[in-house]
C-alpha positions in Angstrom: 0.0 0.0 0.0 1.6 3.2 -1.1 1.5 6.3 1.1 0.4 9.7 -0.2 3.1 11.7 -1.8 3.6 15.2 -0.2 1.9 16.8 -3.3 -1.1 14.4 -3.0 -1.3 15.1 0.7 -1.4 18.9 0.1 -3.9 18.6 -2.7 -6.1 16.4 -0.5 -5.9 18.9 2.4 -6.8 21.7 0.1 -9.7 19.8 -1.4 -11.1 18.9 2.1 -10.8 22.6 3.2 -12.7 23.8 0.1 -15.4 21.1 0.4 -18.5 22.3 2.3 -20.1 18.8 2.7 -17.0 16.8 3.9 -17.8 14.6 6.8 -15.0 12.7 8.6 -16.3 9.2 9.4 -13.0 7.8 10.6 -14.2 7.2 14.1 -17.4 5.6 12.9 -15.4 3.3 10.7 -13.1 2.4 13.6 -16.1 1.8 15.8 -18.1 -0.6 13.6 -15.1 -2.6 12.2 -16.8 -4.3 9.3 -13.7 -5.3 7.4 -13.2 -8.6 9.2 -16.9 -9.6 8.9 -17.0 -8.7 5.2 -13.8 -10.7 4.6 -15.2 -13.7 6.5 -18.5 -13.8 4.5 -16.7 -13.4 1.2 -14.4 -16.3 2.1 -17.4 -18.3 3.3 -19.2 -17.8 -0.1 -16.0 -18.9 -1.9 -15.8 -22.0 0.2 -19.5 -22.7 -0.4 -18.9 -22.4 -4.2 -16.2 -25.0 -4.1 -18.2 -27.3 -1.9 -21.5 -27.1 -3.8 -19.8 -27.2 -7.2 -18.5 -30.6 -6.3 -22.0 -31.7 -5.0 -23.8 -30.2 -8.0 -26.3 -28.0 -6.1 -28.8 -26.1 -8.2 -28.1 -22.3 -8.6 -31.3 -21.2 -6.9 -30.6 -23.4 -3.9 -27.0 -22.2 -3.8 -28.2 -18.6 -3.6 -30.5 -19.4 -0.7 -27.7 -21.3 1.1 -25.4 -18.2 0.7 -28.1 -15.9 1.9 -28.5 -18.0 5.1 -24.8 -18.5 5.7 -23.3 -15.1 4.8 -26.1 -13.0 6.4 -23.9 -10.1 7.4 -22.8 -9.5 3.8 -26.3 -10.2 2.4 -28.0 -7.7 4.7 -25.4 -5.0 4.9 -23.6 -5.1 1.6 -26.0 -6.7 -0.8 -24.3 -5.5 -4.0 -21.0 -7.0 -2.9 -22.9 -10.2 -1.9 -24.5 -10.6 -5.3 -21.2 -9.9 -7.2 -19.4 -12.5 -5.1 -22.1 -15.1 -5.5 -22.3 -14.5 -9.3 -18.5 -14.6 -9.6 -18.4 -11.0 -10.9 -16.0 -9.5 -8.5 -12.2 -9.5 -8.6 -11.5 -10.8 -5.2 -7.8 -9.8 -5.2 -8.9 -6.1 -5.5 -11.7 -6.7 -3.0 -9.2 -8.0 -0.5 -7.0 -4.9 -1.1 -10.0 -2.7 -0.4 -10.7 -4.6 2.8 -7.0 -4.1 3.8 -7.4 -0.3 3.4 -10.6 -0.5 5.5 -8.7 -2.5 8.2 -5.9 0.0 8.2 -8.4 2.8 8.9 -10.0 0.7 11.6 -6.6 0.0 13.2 -5.7 3.7 13.1 -2.8 3.3 10.6 -4.4 5.8 8.2 -7.3 8.2 8.5 -10.4 8.3 6.3 -8.9 10.8 3.9 -5.8 8.8 3.2 -7.8 5.6 3.0 -10.2 7.3 0.6 -7.5 8.1 -1.9 -6.2 4.5 -1.8 -9.7 3.2 -2.1 -10.5 5.5 -4.9 -7.6 4.1 -6.9 -8.7 0.6 -6.1 -12.4 1.3 -7.0 -11.3 2.3 -10.4 -9.7 -1.0 -10.9 -12.5 -2.8 -9.1 -15.4 -1.6 -11.3 -13.5 -1.7 -14.6 -12.2 -5.2 -13.9 -15.5 -6.4 -12.5 -17.4 -5.0 -15.5 -15.0 -6.9 -17.8 -15.4 -10.1 -15.8 -19.2 -9.7 -16.0 -19.0 -9.2 -19.7 -16.8 -12.4 -20.1 -19.4 -14.3 -18.0 -22.2 -13.1 -20.3 -20.2 -13.9 -23.4 -19.7 -17.4 -22.1 -23.3 -17.8 -21.2 -24.6 -16.7 -24.6 -21.8 -18.0 -26.7 -22.6 -20.5 -29.4 -20.3 -23.4 -30.1 -18.7 -23.7 -33.6 -21.0 -26.6 -34.3 -24.1 -24.6 -33.4 -22.9 -21.8 -35.6 -22.4 -24.2 -38.5 -25.9 -25.7 -38.0 -27.4 -22.3 -38.0 -25.6 -21.2 -41.0 -26.1 -24.4 -43.0 -24.5 -24.9 -46.4 -24.3 -21.8 -48.6 -25.4 -22.1 -52.1 -25.9 -19.2 -54.5 -29.2 -19.2 -56.4 -31.0 -16.7 -58.6 -34.1 -14.8 -57.7 -36.2 -17.0 -60.0 -34.9 -20.2 -58.4 -35.5 -18.8 -54.9 -39.1 -17.8 -55.8 -39.8 -21.2 -57.4 -38.4 -23.0 -54.3 -40.6 -20.8 -52.0 -43.7 -21.7 -54.1 -42.8 -25.4 -54.0 -42.6 -25.3 -50.2 -45.9 -23.4 -49.9 -47.6 -26.0 -52.2 -46.1 -28.8 -50.2 -47.4 -27.4 -46.9 -50.9 -26.8 -48.4 -51.0 -30.4 -49.6 -50.1 -31.7 -46.1 -52.9 -29.5 -44.6 -55.6 -30.9 -46.9 
């Protein structure tokens, strides 16, 4: 974790002084100490994924199991919960974020210094997570090469006249079957 450079520190101090709605939540963060609870629930969900993947649990049942086991994350940080369950979160970056939160809780950095570090991580977190979600969707809706070939079928060039005649033949065939 890199410390703020002297220039960054001066810029941050100036920005805070100029801000009318800045609220220092350092003490509240230190009081509630959520970093360990978040980390434990994230790890629990990852362990459940490994366990239930082996046992072949249905996805709807898996979600319910996670909601019942990782209740802190589910009720307090639902967006994080959903991203972890759906495997749409870069956990390396998430653990870095939790490390910054832990440093604030332990008094090693204040909220302002932590905010700068978290801001840098959030940029990575959301860009990387969006890419990961995109990859998951691509996999989900991707067609195999065989499916693509079946859908394409053989290509044969025909004239308009031939196509029109083929269409008429098909219509006639359908009409005969319906009689």
